[in-house]
N, C-alpha and C positions, 0 to 999 in steps of 0.2 A: 867248435861248431855251435851255433845258437840253438838252444833247446826251446821248442815251442811249448806254450802252456798245454797242460794235459788235455783239456777239452778241445782246443784248437787242433792238436795233433790227431784227434779222432775225426776231424772234419765237422765238429759241432759248432754252430754259431752261438755266440754269446749275445743274448738279448737283454737289454736293460728293462727292469720292471717299470711298467707305466706308472706315472705319479698318481697318487690318489686325488680324486676330485675335491676341490675346496668348495664345499657346499655353502659356505658363508657368503660367497660371491654370487649365489644363484637366487633369484626370486621370480615370482610370477603373480599375476592378478587372477583372482577367482572371478567367475561370472558376475558375482554381486559387487565386485570392486575391492574386496579385501586383498591385502598383500600377504603372500606366503613366502617366508624366508627358508631356504634350505632344500633338502632332498624331498621331492614330492612323495617318494616311496618310503620315507623315514618310518621306522616302527613306532616311534614315540611322536605323537602329534599334539602340540600345545596350541590352544586358541586363547588369545588375550583380547578382551574388550577394554580399551583404554581411552584416555583423554589427555590432551596435551596441557591442559590447565590443572591436572590432578597431580599434587605433589607426591602422592604414594606411587603413581605410575612412573614419575621421574626417578624416584628412589629405586624402584624395581629395575628400570631400564639401565640406570647407571651402575647399580651394584651387581647386576647379573651379567653385564656385557662380557667380561673377561672369560667367564665359563660358558654361559649360555650360547653366545655367538661364536667365540673363538675356539671352543672345544666341542660342545654338544651339536650345534648346528654345522660347524665346519666338518665334523666327522661324518655327517650324513645320518647320524643316529636319531636326530630330533629335527622336526620342522616347527616353525612358529608362524601362526597366522594372526595378523594384527587386524582387528576390526575396530573402527571408530565408534565411540559412544559419545556423541557430541553433547556437552553439558552447557555450553554458553557460546555467544558469538565469537569471543576471542579464541576458543577452542576450534570453532569452525574455520576461522581465518588461518590458524596454524595448519590445520588439516589441508586446506586448499593449497597453501604454499608447499607443504611437504609433497603432495601428490603432483604439483606443478612441475616438480623435478623429473617426473617420468619414471618408468620402471627401472632404469639404470641409476637414477639419482635418488630415488625415494629412501632407500635404506640409510644413506648418509645424511639426508635432510632430516629424517625421522630421529636419528641418533643425536644430531646437532640440536634440535629443538628441545629434547629432553635434557641434554647435557648443559644447556644454557638457561634452563627454565628459571633458576634462582636469580638470574640477571634481568630477564625480560618481563617476568610475571609481575614484579612490584611496580613496573612502569604503568601497568594498566589501571591500577587504582588511582594513581595520580592523574592520568588522562581522563578517567571517568569523572573525577571530582571537578576537573576544569571544564568538562563538557557534559553537564547534567541532562542535556536534551538528546544525548545519543540514543537513548532507549526508544525514542520516537521514530527512529529510522528503521527501514527494513533490515532484517537480520544479516543479509549478505553485505549491505553497506556498513553495518556495524562491524562485521567481520573484517572488512578491508581496513577500516579506520583503526581498529585495535591492532591489526597486524602491522600497520605502518607505525603506530605509536610505540609498540613494543620493540621495534627495531628488527622484527623478523623479515619484513620485506627487504630491508637493506641487507640483511644477512644472506638472503637468497640471491639477491643481485650480485653480491660478492662471490657467490658460488657459481655464477655464470648465467642466471636467468635474466633475460632482458625485460625492461619495463613493458614492452608490448606483449611478451609471453605471460607475464604476471597479470596484466590487465585482462588478457584473454581467458586465463584460468578463473578469475573472479566473475567474468561475464558468462562463463559456461554453465548455464542453468542445469543441463543434463548431468554434468560432472558434479555440481554441488548437490543435486538431488540424490546421486548415488552415495555420496558421503552421508547425508542425513538419513537415507533409507536404512543404513546399517543400524542406526539407533532404533528406528521404528520396527525393524525386523528382529531385534534382540529378544531372546526368550524372556519371559516375565520374571524369572528369578535373577536376571542381571539387573541389580538395583544399585550397584556402586562400581567404582573403578579403582584398581584393576580387578576384573573378574576373569577367572581362568577355567578352561575346560581341558582336561587331559584325556586323550583318546575317547572323547565324547562325554566324559563324566565331569559334572560340575565339581569344582574344588572349593573348599572353605576359603574365606578371605586369607590370603597368604602374602607374606613378604618373600623376598628371594631366599633368605635363610631358611624359611619354612618349606618352600617349594623345592629347593635344590635336592634334598635327600629323597623326596618323592620321585623326582625325575630320574635320579640315579637308580632307585629301586626298580624302575620300569625298564632300565637298560640304557639310558642316555649317558654318554661318556664324552 
């Protein structure tokens, strides 16, 4: 005679545990337009003021990804709010393209821009030397020209953005104003990139190696 499992023999249902939420796949936009990655109720809240043309920001993004995104954000223990601190028209162009991907595509576009910065950033100096009159153009026109010259526009088209969609994003004055407003709204002590706030407290200038143990001490895992 077949013997039933002990719990089943008592008429108890076996219920599989629900899988944990992968918070690294969750993001939302704040009323002022910043993107927050992760659990909105995370006990550890990190804010970053960053720039796509800042090499230190790229270093932080690339060096932190395996732990910050894949562990701390994924677990729901930490959320990261990214606020644009626009330093130049090329930075603005990259920001417009990243946000043009929309809420579902922003995280991947954001990571791609930083991951490929060493490839596209040097192209801008060459372009500027060949076009010395570019500074006379309005900032948003400069932003588009730099984005095209850097190859970022082509990279975003390869990720599925249509030319019409890209054109609309650069023509969206309200959207561009939201990006630049984050720079104007930044606290006076935000004088360089990246600048971090941890649970509301300004942090000293930090690399990922310096910030990681501080996050762990606050409970991020």
